[in-house]
MARLO-758490 format. One record per residue (C-alpha): x negated, y, z negated; residue in one letter. Coordinates in steps of 0.2 Angstrom, whole numbers, plus 5000, padded with zeros to 4 digits. Last residue first. Example, Ala and Ser with C-alpha at 12.3 -4.5 7.8 and 13.67 -1.06 7.14 Angstrom:
MARLO-758490
493249954964s493849784961a
END
This chain:
MARLO-758490
452851534294k452451564313r450751524313l451251364307d452351324320e451151374333l450051274326a451151114328q451651174345p449751194349i449151014347v450450904356q450450984372n448651054371i448250854370d446750824359g444850854355v445050994343v443551124344g442851264332f441451384334d441351304352c439851314363l439451124364e441351084363f441751174379i440551074390p441950944389a441350764381d442850754370p444150774385d445850814378d445450994376c445751124363v444451254360a444051404347v442651524351v442251644338m441451834341g441651814361a440151914369g439751744378q441551734386i441151764404g439651654406c440851534400t441851514416h440451504430h439651354417v441151244415a442051264398g443451124399s444951224396v446351154390g446751284379l445451404377g445551524361i444451674360y444351774344l443451934341s443551964358p442251994370a442851974391v441951964407t443251964422e443051874436g441951774449t440651734433q442051694422g443951764416i445251774428q446851874423i446851974440a446951814449r448751804446d449151634437v449551454443w449051504461g447851334460e446451434463d446851564448a447051404438a445351324445v444451474440r444851484423t446351594414a446551734404g448251794391v447951934379a448251944361g449651984350g449251824339l451151764342t451151824358s449351754363a450051574357m451751584367q450751634383n449751504382v451051364377l451951444392s450551434406f451151264414d450151254429g449151084424n448751154406t447251064406g446651134419r446151294410g447051404400g446451554391c447051634373v446051824370v446151904356v445352074351a445952134368a444952254378e444552144393t446352064393l447252224393s448352214378p450052134380g451652194386d451752124403g452052154420e450352214429r450552384435a450852404454e449752504466s450052574483s449152594500v447252624494v446052644508r444752554513v443652624529a443652794520s442052764509s441152674528s441152864535d440252924521r440953044509f439953234505e440653264486v440953444482t440653454462l441753514449d440553534433i441453554415r440453594399e440953504384v440753604369d439753474361a440353364346p439653374330s439653194320d439653094334v440852964337q440352784337v441152644351a439952494347e439052414359f438952254371a441152274370s441252304389p439452234399r438452374404v438152404423a436652494424i435952604439v434152634436p433452794445t432052744459g431052614459r430252494443r431852434434v431552374418a431652174412f432252074398i432951904400t434051784388e434251614394w435451484389s436951594390g437851524403a436351534415l435851714413v436151824397s435652014399k434352134395g433852324399a432352414397v432352604401l430652664404k429652814392g428452694386d429852584379r431652644378v433152514374s434652434381l435652284378r437252194385t437052224404v438352134414d437652224429v435852274436s435452394449a433752464456g433452594469a433552644486d434752804480m436252754492l435852564492t435752534473a437352654472m438452534482h437652374471s438152474456a439852544462v440352354466e439952274447r440852454442g442352404451r442652224443y441852274427n440252294421s440652494414v439352604424t437852684418f436552814427l434752824423a433352944419a434353094427a432953224434e433653224451p435253294443l436453384456h435853254469k436553134454i437853194453c438253204470a437753004471a439052964458a440453054469a439752924484d439752764473a441452814466v442152824483v441152664488g442052574474a443752594480v444952624463r444452804462p445652824477s445152964490r446253134490g444753234491q443853154479l443253334471d441753264458p442253314439v440453294431f440853324413v439253404401s438953354384d439553194382a439253114365g440752994359f441853144354a441453244368a442253124380l443753114370r444153294369d443753314389m445153194391q444853224412p446053304421t445453304440p445153114440n443553014441l442653084428a440753084428v440053104410a438253194409y437453154392v436053264388k434453264380g433953164365s434453024375t434652824371l435752834357k436952944367r436952824382a437652684369a438952794363s439552854381l439652664386l440552604371q441852764375e441752694392s442352524386p443852604376p444552684390t444752874392l446652934391t447253014407y449053114407g450653074410h451253154426t449353154433a449052954429d448552844416g446852744412v445252834411h443452764418d441852844415v440352864424v438752874413v437353004418i435753024408v434853174403p432753174403d432153174383t432252974384f432252884365q431352764354k432552714340m
END
């Protein structure tokens, strides 16, 4: 595989808090691994908390870690993260690319960065390579019916990579990671949004974007997600929903999957009462196996699923749960 010789920058995410400690997220581990393969130069991580998990950053390929001083601002605000990342680019102008995870915040950060740096950006990228010294990226479009390959021709490429697009692989010989503390000049607009409070979503299941199994409910549930929840609990998976379910107020929008929601890549996706609209299926393209139960035989979901059942979920799923629990 061809590589850069110049360094690359990766904005990483941690979960946790100052009291209990911070843990590097799996999508960030995947992104560091991808960056490590792309360059023979250094990989610089950008950590958005004062006590990053240095050993894990090193384990997945980071050589140095930028720790920008957010001056009390929240890393949940995309403008704050963009200003911090811009400070890293200013410190390292020879960087070949800047990567971030393609989640809600990451996509917004990419757009901020492209504006700040007068450069090109792309989100939901699933393939990366180096050709003639240039970064070449790829992604699926139009609900997976087309594959695109492209390169950013101006400025430092800003690329948001879809979770689970790459495997997280620990390096054989982790580096003795260098910590670089940075002062950041924040724009006035970065202070326009302030996080007043945050509250963890209830539930003991895995994170939607990191779960190996995702059970998604759609219009066919008619607002009753009890079977969706039972199936997810039985399989140790996470609960997701279509845009219709979120729009109707049946579920929290935080679990919406699709073009305007989360992108998931589980080993197993189960759609219950999901018809398979394009704006939803573009968010499940990375799934290993897709199973669908829908009472509409003409539903688009049956064109892409690996296993489909035409039937009422209220009749099919109780039987399936009974067998699974035996």
